[in-house]
C-alpha positions, 0 to 999 in steps of 0.5 A: 500500500505504499503511496496510497496514504490514509485509511480509506485508500485515498491518495491523501497529501501525497497525491496532491504532491504528485500532481503538483510535481507533475504540473511543475515538470510540465511547466518547466519543459514548456519554459525551456522550449519557449526559452530555446525558441526565443533565443534561436528565433523558433527555427526560422531562417533570417530570410523568412522574417523580412517584411514584404515590400510593395513590389513583392505584394504586387507580384503576388497579386499578379501571380494570383490573377488579381490584376492584369499584365498592363496594370502590373506593369503600370504599377511596377513602373510607378513603384520604380519612380 
């Protein structure tokens, strides 16, 4: 009956201690993972973190078919000016 504590067969104070230690262990693992991701940028390469400029967005819109070639060329020329 080791670890069962109490006369009624319940877990008693030891059960709460085990739950507390389990929660503490989970919290510790989560904290370590968060720290590692924070230090090393979550595994993303630096090229993935740059923000899109207007030409990137314009090119994506053209690739998706949202704008025609003439509009793409006109806006690209406007951005270059």
